[in-house]
Structures are given as structure tokens and as C-alpha cells.
Backbone and ligand atoms as CSV (ligand in chain L), in Angstrom:
chain,resi,resn,atom,element,x,y,z
A,1,UNK,N,N,-7.894,-4.387,-14.043
A,1,UNK,CA,C,-6.230,-4.598,-13.623
A,1,UNK,C,C,-5.723,-5.152,-14.796
A,2,UNK,N,N,-4.508,-4.711,-15.144
A,2,UNK,CA,C,-3.673,-5.081,-16.329
A,2,UNK,C,C,-2.798,-6.311,-15.895
A,3,UNK,N,N,-2.817,-7.274,-16.541
A,3,UNK,CA,C,-1.844,-8.466,-16.384
A,3,UNK,C,C,-0.518,-8.432,-16.959
A,4,UNK,N,N,-0.311,-7.436,-17.481
A,4,UNK,CA,C,0.843,-7.177,-18.366
A,4,UNK,C,C,1.788,-6.122,-17.877
A,5,UNK,N,N,2.948,-6.391,-17.560
A,5,UNK,CA,C,4.084,-5.373,-17.149
A,5,UNK,C,C,4.187,-4.264,-18.235
A,6,UNK,N,N,4.272,-3.080,-17.899
A,6,UNK,CA,C,4.340,-1.942,-18.557
A,6,UNK,C,C,5.882,-1.689,-19.253
A,7,UNK,N,N,6.765,-2.254,-18.422
A,7,UNK,CA,C,8.208,-2.263,-18.678
A,7,UNK,C,C,8.831,-3.582,-18.343
A,8,UNK,N,N,8.933,-4.490,-19.302
A,8,UNK,CA,C,9.353,-5.847,-19.051
A,8,UNK,C,C,10.943,-5.743,-18.401
A,9,UNK,N,N,11.757,-4.805,-18.764
A,9,UNK,CA,C,13.080,-4.675,-18.370
A,9,UNK,C,C,13.206,-4.550,-16.746
A,10,UNK,N,N,12.575,-3.382,-16.537
A,10,UNK,CA,C,12.377,-3.094,-15.007
A,10,UNK,C,C,11.571,-4.154,-14.177
A,11,UNK,N,N,10.559,-4.703,-14.913
A,11,UNK,CA,C,9.595,-5.617,-14.234
A,11,UNK,C,C,10.320,-6.941,-13.924
A,12,UNK,N,N,11.350,-7.335,-14.797
A,12,UNK,CA,C,12.066,-8.582,-14.581
A,12,UNK,C,C,13.197,-8.310,-13.622
A,13,UNK,N,N,13.744,-7.176,-13.401
A,13,UNK,CA,C,14.637,-6.860,-12.294
A,13,UNK,C,C,13.659,-6.906,-10.991
A,14,UNK,N,N,12.659,-6.165,-10.958
A,14,UNK,CA,C,11.916,-6.335,-9.734
A,14,UNK,C,C,11.468,-7.693,-9.379
A,15,UNK,N,N,11.128,-8.647,-10.403
A,15,UNK,CA,C,10.804,-9.875,-10.128
A,15,UNK,C,C,11.895,-10.584,-9.394
A,16,UNK,N,N,13.059,-10.411,-9.825
A,16,UNK,CA,C,14.255,-11.081,-9.235
A,16,UNK,C,C,14.467,-10.745,-7.902
A,17,UNK,N,N,14.059,-9.509,-7.465
A,17,UNK,CA,C,14.165,-9.156,-6.169
A,17,UNK,C,C,12.950,-9.488,-5.340
A,18,UNK,N,N,12.031,-10.157,-5.884
A,18,UNK,CA,C,10.764,-10.438,-5.321
A,18,UNK,C,C,9.900,-9.137,-5.021
A,19,UNK,N,N,10.148,-8.162,-5.889
A,19,UNK,CA,C,9.412,-6.907,-5.717
A,19,UNK,C,C,9.684,-6.147,-4.315
A,20,UNK,N,N,10.892,-6.549,-3.944
A,20,UNK,CA,C,11.329,-5.724,-2.664
A,20,UNK,C,C,12.328,-4.762,-2.990
A,21,UNK,N,N,12.046,-3.526,-2.704
A,21,UNK,CA,C,13.176,-2.554,-3.054
A,21,UNK,C,C,13.654,-1.809,-1.756
A,22,UNK,N,N,13.369,-2.499,-0.609
A,22,UNK,CA,C,13.735,-1.860,0.733
A,22,UNK,C,C,15.121,-1.993,0.972
A,23,UNK,N,N,15.698,-2.877,0.303
A,23,UNK,CA,C,17.253,-3.220,0.433
A,23,UNK,C,C,18.101,-2.140,-0.296
A,24,UNK,N,N,17.502,-1.438,-1.197
A,24,UNK,CA,C,18.246,-0.276,-2.142
A,24,UNK,C,C,18.174,0.891,-1.476
A,25,UNK,N,N,19.330,1.627,-1.553
A,25,UNK,CA,C,19.491,2.914,-1.101
A,25,UNK,C,C,18.453,3.795,-1.611
A,26,UNK,N,N,17.698,4.631,-0.674
A,26,UNK,CA,C,16.582,5.558,-1.069
A,26,UNK,C,C,16.610,6.256,-2.314
A,27,UNK,N,N,17.930,6.869,-2.640
A,27,UNK,CA,C,18.259,7.791,-3.709
A,27,UNK,C,C,18.351,6.952,-5.127
A,28,UNK,N,N,18.241,5.667,-4.982
A,28,UNK,CA,C,18.336,4.711,-6.071
A,28,UNK,C,C,16.988,4.015,-6.543
A,29,UNK,N,N,15.996,4.348,-5.522
A,29,UNK,CA,C,14.808,3.771,-5.664
A,29,UNK,C,C,13.890,4.388,-6.716
A,30,UNK,N,N,14.095,5.618,-7.020
A,30,UNK,CA,C,13.228,6.506,-7.833
A,30,UNK,C,C,12.567,5.626,-9.018
A,31,UNK,N,N,13.403,5.100,-9.806
A,31,UNK,CA,C,12.823,4.448,-11.086
A,31,UNK,C,C,11.939,3.245,-10.748
A,32,UNK,N,N,12.301,2.688,-9.558
A,32,UNK,CA,C,11.453,1.553,-9.368
A,32,UNK,C,C,10.171,1.986,-8.654
A,33,UNK,N,N,10.281,2.951,-7.857
A,33,UNK,CA,C,9.140,3.661,-7.331
A,33,UNK,C,C,8.088,4.034,-8.358
A,34,UNK,N,N,8.650,4.574,-9.351
A,34,UNK,CA,C,7.799,5.223,-10.354
A,34,UNK,C,C,7.165,4.119,-11.148
A,35,UNK,N,N,7.912,2.927,-11.370
A,35,UNK,CA,C,7.408,1.833,-12.102
A,35,UNK,C,C,6.207,1.269,-11.248
A,36,UNK,N,N,6.445,1.149,-9.985
A,36,UNK,CA,C,5.330,0.597,-9.054
A,36,UNK,C,C,4.142,1.527,-9.259
A,37,UNK,N,N,4.377,2.823,-9.274
A,37,UNK,CA,C,3.229,3.861,-9.388
A,37,UNK,C,C,2.620,3.662,-10.762
A,38,UNK,N,N,3.233,3.271,-11.828
A,38,UNK,CA,C,2.483,3.268,-13.162
A,38,UNK,C,C,2.226,1.785,-13.437
A,39,UNK,N,N,2.655,0.786,-13.018
A,39,UNK,CA,C,2.436,-0.764,-13.315
A,39,UNK,C,C,1.507,-1.233,-12.447
A,40,UNK,N,N,0.190,-1.505,-12.692
A,40,UNK,CA,C,-0.577,-2.320,-11.770
A,40,UNK,C,C,-0.251,-3.751,-11.572
A,41,UNK,N,N,0.531,-4.414,-12.677
A,41,UNK,CA,C,0.895,-5.719,-12.743
A,41,UNK,C,C,1.850,-5.915,-11.564
A,42,UNK,N,N,3.029,-5.013,-11.497
A,42,UNK,CA,C,4.020,-5.211,-10.448
A,42,UNK,C,C,3.432,-4.831,-9.122
A,43,UNK,N,N,2.682,-3.826,-9.129
A,43,UNK,CA,C,2.113,-3.421,-7.855
A,43,UNK,C,C,1.293,-4.761,-7.170
A,44,UNK,N,N,0.464,-5.527,-7.862
A,44,UNK,CA,C,-0.233,-6.591,-7.445
A,44,UNK,C,C,0.717,-7.789,-7.108
A,45,UNK,N,N,1.784,-7.985,-7.948
A,45,UNK,CA,C,2.796,-8.913,-7.664
A,45,UNK,C,C,3.533,-8.606,-6.241
A,46,UNK,N,N,3.818,-7.422,-6.002
A,46,UNK,CA,C,4.474,-6.961,-4.602
A,46,UNK,C,C,3.616,-7.195,-3.519
A,47,UNK,N,N,2.199,-6.823,-3.684
A,47,UNK,CA,C,1.280,-7.361,-2.721
A,47,UNK,C,C,1.171,-8.825,-2.406
A,48,UNK,N,N,1.251,-9.595,-3.456
A,48,UNK,CA,C,1.077,-10.963,-3.438
A,48,UNK,C,C,2.349,-11.444,-2.538
A,49,UNK,N,N,3.709,-10.994,-3.084
A,49,UNK,CA,C,4.868,-11.387,-2.402
A,49,UNK,C,C,4.889,-11.120,-0.844
A,50,UNK,N,N,4.422,-9.916,-0.613
A,50,UNK,CA,C,4.477,-9.472,0.943
A,50,UNK,C,C,3.306,-10.388,1.767
A,51,UNK,N,N,2.173,-10.700,0.985
A,51,UNK,CA,C,1.196,-11.619,1.515
A,51,UNK,C,C,1.792,-12.922,1.949
A,52,UNK,N,N,2.663,-13.513,1.064
A,52,UNK,CA,C,3.250,-14.745,1.261
A,52,UNK,C,C,4.283,-14.546,2.323
A,53,UNK,N,N,5.149,-13.518,2.391
A,53,UNK,CA,C,5.942,-13.240,3.583
A,53,UNK,C,C,5.435,-13.406,4.806
A,54,UNK,N,N,4.245,-12.511,5.009
A,54,UNK,CA,C,3.815,-12.572,6.261
A,54,UNK,C,C,2.941,-13.866,6.588
A,55,UNK,N,N,2.541,-14.528,5.536
A,55,UNK,CA,C,1.821,-15.754,5.764
A,55,UNK,C,C,3.005,-16.863,6.276
A,56,UNK,N,N,4.167,-16.805,5.753
A,56,UNK,CA,C,5.235,-17.653,6.204
A,56,UNK,C,C,5.588,-17.416,7.545
A,57,UNK,N,N,5.697,-16.074,7.815
A,57,UNK,CA,C,5.950,-15.714,9.369
A,57,UNK,C,C,4.876,-16.150,10.347
A,58,UNK,N,N,3.796,-15.970,9.945
A,58,UNK,CA,C,2.582,-16.402,10.784
A,58,UNK,C,C,2.598,-17.845,11.065
A,59,UNK,N,N,2.691,-18.578,9.779
A,59,UNK,CA,C,2.749,-20.101,9.889
A,59,UNK,C,C,3.842,-20.759,10.666
A,60,UNK,N,N,5.098,-20.142,10.510
A,60,UNK,CA,C,6.137,-20.823,11.201
A,60,UNK,C,C,6.220,-20.412,12.639
A,61,UNK,N,N,5.681,-19.184,12.914
A,61,UNK,CA,C,5.436,-18.878,14.407
A,61,UNK,C,C,4.314,-19.679,14.950
A,62,UNK,N,N,3.273,-19.866,14.350
A,62,UNK,CA,C,2.151,-20.717,14.860
A,62,UNK,C,C,2.667,-22.134,15.047
A,63,UNK,N,N,3.536,-22.764,14.064
A,63,UNK,CA,C,3.939,-24.050,14.244
A,63,UNK,C,C,4.713,-23.995,15.425
A,64,UNK,N,N,5.679,-23.150,15.408
A,64,UNK,CA,C,6.614,-23.206,16.888
A,64,UNK,C,C,5.718,-23.184,18.100
A,65,UNK,N,N,4.666,-22.446,18.104
A,65,UNK,CA,C,3.926,-22.396,19.224
A,65,UNK,C,C,3.205,-23.643,19.435
A,66,UNK,N,N,2.719,-24.191,18.515
A,66,UNK,CA,C,2.134,-25.488,18.596
A,66,UNK,C,C,2.948,-26.539,19.229
A,67,UNK,N,N,4.243,-26.688,18.777
A,67,UNK,CA,C,5.308,-27.456,19.319
A,67,UNK,C,C,5.647,-27.260,20.775
A,68,UNK,N,N,5.458,-26.070,21.112
A,68,UNK,CA,C,5.922,-25.676,22.503
A,68,UNK,C,C,4.665,-26.198,23.405
A,69,UNK,N,N,3.362,-25.902,22.885
A,69,UNK,CA,C,2.232,-26.309,23.507
A,69,UNK,C,C,2.350,-27.871,23.756
A,70,UNK,N,N,2.616,-28.638,22.544
A,70,UNK,CA,C,2.677,-30.174,22.717
A,70,UNK,C,C,3.714,-30.450,23.831
A,71,UNK,N,N,4.858,-29.838,23.758
A,71,UNK,CA,C,5.781,-30.075,24.934
A,71,UNK,C,C,5.395,-29.660,26.145
A,72,UNK,N,N,4.525,-28.754,26.363
A,72,UNK,CA,C,3.958,-28.364,27.652
A,72,UNK,C,C,2.933,-29.383,28.172
A,73,UNK,N,N,2.100,-29.789,27.150
A,73,UNK,CA,C,1.128,-30.805,27.539
A,73,UNK,C,C,1.661,-32.112,27.877
A,74,UNK,N,N,2.784,-32.499,27.150
A,74,UNK,CA,C,3.472,-33.728,27.373
A,74,UNK,C,C,4.131,-33.667,28.784
A,75,UNK,N,N,4.710,-32.660,28.968
A,75,UNK,CA,C,5.510,-32.414,30.327
A,75,UNK,C,C,4.420,-32.501,31.513
A,76,UNK,N,N,3.278,-31.830,31.291
A,76,UNK,CA,C,2.286,-31.663,32.404
A,76,UNK,C,C,1.709,-33.070,32.743
A,77,UNK,N,N,1.189,-33.733,31.700
A,77,UNK,CA,C,0.546,-34.994,31.897
A,77,UNK,C,C,1.428,-36.354,32.016
A,78,UNK,N,N,2.641,-36.073,31.446
A,78,UNK,CA,C,3.675,-37.312,31.612
A,78,UNK,C,C,3.129,-38.626,31.323
A,79,UNK,N,N,2.741,-38.609,30.026
A,79,UNK,CA,C,2.224,-40.058,29.510
A,79,UNK,C,C,3.181,-41.061,29.297
A,80,UNK,N,N,3.073,-42.205,29.060
A,80,UNK,CA,C,4.306,-43.071,28.694
A,80,UNK,C,C,4.852,-42.655,27.383
A,81,UNK,N,N,6.148,-42.930,27.461
A,81,UNK,CA,C,7.026,-42.467,26.364
A,81,UNK,C,C,7.117,-40.817,26.499
A,82,UNK,N,N,6.990,-40.366,27.571
A,82,UNK,CA,C,6.967,-38.809,27.649
A,82,UNK,C,C,8.254,-38.213,27.154
A,83,UNK,N,N,9.327,-38.761,27.638
A,83,UNK,CA,C,10.559,-38.226,27.015
A,83,UNK,C,C,10.582,-38.175,25.594
A,84,UNK,N,N,10.291,-39.190,24.973
A,84,UNK,CA,C,10.459,-39.301,23.474
A,84,UNK,C,C,9.544,-38.187,22.849
A,85,UNK,N,N,8.336,-38.159,23.315
A,85,UNK,CA,C,7.324,-37.052,22.811
A,85,UNK,C,C,7.942,-35.704,23.181
A,86,UNK,N,N,8.488,-35.441,24.279
A,86,UNK,CA,C,9.199,-34.083,24.714
A,86,UNK,C,C,10.265,-33.777,23.610
A,87,UNK,N,N,11.112,-34.845,23.591
A,87,UNK,CA,C,12.247,-34.624,22.580
A,87,UNK,C,C,11.647,-34.240,21.170
A,88,UNK,N,N,10.667,-34.874,20.769
A,88,UNK,CA,C,10.027,-34.680,19.438
A,88,UNK,C,C,9.568,-33.288,19.366
A,89,UNK,N,N,8.887,-32.861,20.434
A,89,UNK,CA,C,8.180,-31.505,20.478
A,89,UNK,C,C,9.109,-30.439,20.425
A,90,UNK,N,N,10.391,-30.634,21.343
A,90,UNK,CA,C,11.423,-29.583,21.353
A,90,UNK,C,C,12.092,-29.668,19.956
A,91,UNK,N,N,12.238,-30.690,19.328
A,91,UNK,CA,C,12.930,-30.684,17.912
A,91,UNK,C,C,12.019,-30.018,16.942
A,92,UNK,N,N,10.618,-30.074,17.026
A,92,UNK,CA,C,9.767,-29.570,16.192
A,92,UNK,C,C,9.989,-28.060,16.406
A,93,UNK,N,N,9.907,-27.535,17.660
A,93,UNK,CA,C,10.013,-26.307,18.008
A,93,UNK,C,C,11.182,-25.556,17.539
A,94,UNK,N,N,12.407,-26.357,17.657
A,94,UNK,CA,C,13.687,-25.768,17.164
A,94,UNK,C,C,13.692,-25.594,15.732
A,95,UNK,N,N,13.069,-26.460,14.883
A,95,UNK,CA,C,12.971,-26.405,13.507
A,95,UNK,C,C,12.174,-25.449,13.087
A,96,UNK,N,N,10.914,-24.994,13.787
A,96,UNK,CA,C,10.030,-24.082,13.187
A,96,UNK,C,C,10.779,-22.741,13.644
A,97,UNK,N,N,11.516,-22.560,14.847
A,97,UNK,CA,C,12.152,-21.508,15.093
A,97,UNK,C,C,13.201,-21.020,14.066
A,98,UNK,N,N,13.920,-22.241,13.613
A,98,UNK,CA,C,14.996,-21.954,12.578
A,98,UNK,C,C,14.295,-21.505,11.289
A,99,UNK,N,N,13.260,-22.093,10.711
A,99,UNK,CA,C,12.614,-21.649,9.571
A,99,UNK,C,C,12.094,-20.298,9.692
A,100,UNK,N,N,11.737,-19.939,10.991
A,100,UNK,CA,C,11.180,-18.574,11.199
A,100,UNK,C,C,12.196,-17.497,10.896
A,101,UNK,N,N,13.330,-18.001,11.548
A,101,UNK,CA,C,14.509,-16.991,11.510
A,101,UNK,C,C,14.970,-16.774,10.003
A,102,UNK,N,N,15.054,-18.030,9.209
A,102,UNK,CA,C,15.395,-17.806,7.898
A,102,UNK,C,C,14.422,-17.009,7.073
A,103,UNK,N,N,13.165,-17.076,7.234
A,103,UNK,CA,C,12.039,-16.385,6.644
A,103,UNK,C,C,12.335,-14.707,7.120
A,104,UNK,N,N,12.644,-14.536,8.231
A,104,UNK,CA,C,12.763,-13.124,8.805
A,104,UNK,C,C,14.149,-12.553,7.994
A,105,UNK,N,N,15.141,-13.520,7.881
A,105,UNK,CA,C,16.394,-12.938,7.151
A,105,UNK,C,C,16.093,-12.777,5.585
A,106,UNK,N,N,15.236,-13.739,5.115
A,106,UNK,CA,C,15.290,-13.760,3.633
A,106,UNK,C,C,14.206,-12.870,2.955
A,107,UNK,N,N,13.150,-12.353,3.792
A,107,UNK,CA,C,12.143,-11.614,3.343
A,107,UNK,C,C,12.117,-10.196,3.805
A,108,UNK,N,N,11.670,-9.251,3.194
A,108,UNK,CA,C,11.512,-7.979,3.639
A,108,UNK,C,C,10.369,-7.695,4.720
A,109,UNK,N,N,9.722,-8.665,5.061
A,109,UNK,CA,C,8.666,-8.611,5.970
A,109,UNK,C,C,9.028,-7.661,7.242
A,110,UNK,N,N,10.123,-8.024,7.981
A,110,UNK,CA,C,10.537,-7.171,9.054
A,110,UNK,C,C,10.759,-5.802,8.773
A,111,UNK,N,N,11.299,-5.546,7.526
A,111,UNK,CA,C,11.654,-4.050,7.100
A,111,UNK,C,C,10.199,-3.409,6.895
A,112,UNK,N,N,9.270,-3.996,6.355
A,112,UNK,CA,C,7.942,-3.601,6.132
A,112,UNK,C,C,7.306,-3.153,7.335
A,113,UNK,N,N,7.447,-4.029,8.367
A,113,UNK,CA,C,6.823,-3.781,9.716
A,113,UNK,C,C,7.421,-2.662,10.368
A,114,UNK,N,N,8.773,-2.498,10.210
A,114,UNK,CA,C,9.679,-1.377,10.839
A,114,UNK,C,C,8.971,-0.058,10.275
A,115,UNK,N,N,9.017,-0.048,8.804
A,115,UNK,CA,C,8.552,1.108,8.214
A,115,UNK,C,C,7.131,1.546,8.775
A,116,UNK,N,N,6.260,0.585,8.991
A,116,UNK,CA,C,4.902,0.758,9.361
A,116,UNK,C,C,4.957,1.302,10.748
A,117,UNK,N,N,5.923,0.947,11.613
A,117,UNK,CA,C,5.941,1.159,12.817
A,117,UNK,C,C,6.480,2.752,12.945
A,118,UNK,N,N,7.517,3.046,12.011
A,118,UNK,CA,C,8.098,4.419,11.927
A,118,UNK,C,C,6.938,5.461,11.499
A,119,UNK,N,N,6.162,4.954,10.563
A,119,UNK,CA,C,5.262,5.822,10.017
A,119,UNK,C,C,4.207,6.104,11.148
A,120,UNK,N,N,3.779,5.114,11.912
A,120,UNK,CA,C,2.803,5.243,12.935
A,120,UNK,C,C,3.649,6.111,14.020
A,121,UNK,N,N,4.657,5.993,14.312
A,121,UNK,CA,C,5.212,6.773,15.276
A,121,UNK,C,C,5.408,8.192,14.846
A,122,UNK,N,N,5.498,8.596,13.605
A,122,UNK,CA,C,5.601,9.910,13.028
A,122,UNK,C,C,4.230,10.469,13.007
A,123,UNK,N,N,3.279,9.799,12.810
A,123,UNK,CA,C,1.853,10.139,12.916
A,123,UNK,C,C,1.372,10.659,14.315
A,124,UNK,N,N,1.939,10.002,15.233
A,124,UNK,CA,C,1.747,10.244,16.616
A,124,UNK,C,C,2.489,11.542,16.973
A,125,UNK,N,N,3.772,11.509,16.666
A,125,UNK,CA,C,4.649,12.791,16.851
A,125,UNK,C,C,3.983,13.936,16.508
A,126,UNK,N,N,3.424,13.977,15.204
A,126,UNK,CA,C,2.878,15.048,14.572
A,126,UNK,C,C,1.535,15.674,15.493
A,127,UNK,N,N,1.013,14.749,15.968
A,127,UNK,CA,C,-0.102,15.160,16.781
A,127,UNK,C,C,0.115,15.680,18.289
A,128,UNK,N,N,1.326,15.414,18.720
A,128,UNK,CA,C,1.687,15.756,20.084
A,128,UNK,C,C,1.900,17.271,20.283
A,129,UNK,N,N,1.343,17.819,21.471
A,129,UNK,CA,C,1.479,19.175,21.718
A,129,UNK,C,C,2.945,19.621,21.945
A,130,UNK,N,N,3.175,20.796,21.561
A,130,UNK,CA,C,4.614,21.227,21.515
A,130,UNK,C,C,5.411,21.112,22.856
A,131,UNK,N,N,4.864,21.217,24.015
A,131,UNK,CA,C,5.422,21.128,25.275
A,131,UNK,C,C,5.842,19.631,25.517
A,132,UNK,N,N,5.078,18.590,24.913
A,132,UNK,CA,C,5.382,17.297,25.064
A,132,UNK,C,C,6.569,17.091,24.032
A,133,UNK,N,N,6.433,17.525,22.910
A,133,UNK,CA,C,7.398,17.368,21.824
A,133,UNK,C,C,8.713,17.776,22.148
A,134,UNK,N,N,8.920,18.768,23.014
A,134,UNK,CA,C,10.143,19.383,23.610
A,134,UNK,C,C,11.008,18.338,24.159
A,135,UNK,N,N,10.279,17.505,24.916
A,135,UNK,CA,C,10.819,16.558,26.057
A,135,UNK,C,C,11.504,15.429,25.192
A,136,UNK,N,N,10.969,15.045,23.782
A,136,UNK,CA,C,11.422,14.012,23.170
A,136,UNK,C,C,12.784,14.337,22.875
A,137,UNK,N,N,13.837,13.316,23.110
A,137,UNK,CA,C,15.291,13.569,22.820
A,137,UNK,C,C,15.381,13.824,21.293
A,138,UNK,N,N,16.451,14.637,20.874
A,138,UNK,CA,C,16.714,14.887,19.542
A,138,UNK,C,C,16.942,13.812,18.644
A,139,UNK,N,N,17.651,12.699,19.368
A,139,UNK,CA,C,18.005,11.654,18.611
A,139,UNK,C,C,16.983,10.649,18.148
A,140,UNK,N,N,15.934,10.656,19.097
A,140,UNK,CA,C,14.848,9.858,19.001
A,140,UNK,C,C,13.899,10.536,17.848
A,141,UNK,N,N,13.814,11.904,17.809
A,141,UNK,CA,C,13.149,12.538,16.766
A,141,UNK,C,C,13.763,12.484,15.292
A,142,UNK,N,N,15.138,12.397,15.282
A,142,UNK,CA,C,15.746,12.147,14.042
A,142,UNK,C,C,15.361,10.750,13.428
A,143,UNK,N,N,15.469,9.694,14.420
A,143,UNK,CA,C,15.076,8.345,14.095
A,143,UNK,C,C,13.559,8.281,13.499
A,144,UNK,N,N,12.824,8.841,14.136
A,144,UNK,CA,C,11.439,8.861,13.560
A,144,UNK,C,C,11.158,9.446,12.176
A,145,UNK,N,N,11.873,10.654,12.056
A,145,UNK,CA,C,11.887,11.403,10.784
A,145,UNK,C,C,12.545,10.647,9.833
A,146,UNK,N,N,13.672,9.854,10.066
A,146,UNK,CA,C,14.447,9.096,9.095
A,146,UNK,C,C,13.767,7.966,8.674
L,1,ZN,ZN,ZN,5.778,-3.771,-14.199
């Protein structure tokens, strides 16, 4: 694996986008796509950044669930100072949810997921028998293909 970028100029642009080109119009992506194809350095960086994105999503979601669970336990067993603990748990939940939303908005992870879902739907659609395919509305077909 090469640890050097083959084109420092393109590489630095990609780095500033955190190696995410999903926000760029498809017809503008060609140069970057071909750079990813030829540059192992940027490919591995892109993979690393997406792993970070999904880890952040998973962590904040897990954190929100833990706070929700803490709230549920406190609510159920009603120990002393229950109200204080409940407020703390709800606050923690709200904070985790907020961080999760920020991660969703700031990272391309949802776009990557949507692309994967579209790709999956397209694979399924290709395998459907023609009589079933005819019943799928045209609008939905266009959306899967696009
Ligand atoms: Zn590169």
C-alpha cells in the first residue's frame, strides 16, 4: 500500500472535503473518481473517514439509548432523588440526540447509506420477473435507477 498521494493537488482538495465527493454534482466527480481509482492513499483515507463517520453515528446512538435506559430504570425503580436522576438522564439523552443530528448533518454517512440502499433496491429490481416489474410505478423505477 502506497502511503504517498499520487497527486498532491487533488489529494489536498479531497482531504479538505474529508474524502467525501457525494455532495458534488455527478458530472463534476469524474476527476475525483479517477483519482480514487488510481490513488491507494486517498482510497484508504476515504475508508478511514467513513469508518469514523459510522462509528460516531453508532456511538452517539448507543449513548442516547443508554441515557434512555437509565431514565427508564430510574423511572421504574423510583429511588431517592429519582427526579434529579431522571432529569440528568433526559438531559444526557437530549445531548446525545443533538450530537447524533450534528453527525448526520456534518458527515456523508447518511448519503453512503442511501446509496447502498438504492444499489440494493436496484439489484432486487433487476431480478424481479417482468410481470412483477410491470406493477412497479414508473416514478419509483426512476428513483431506483437514478
Ligand atoms: Zn491521492
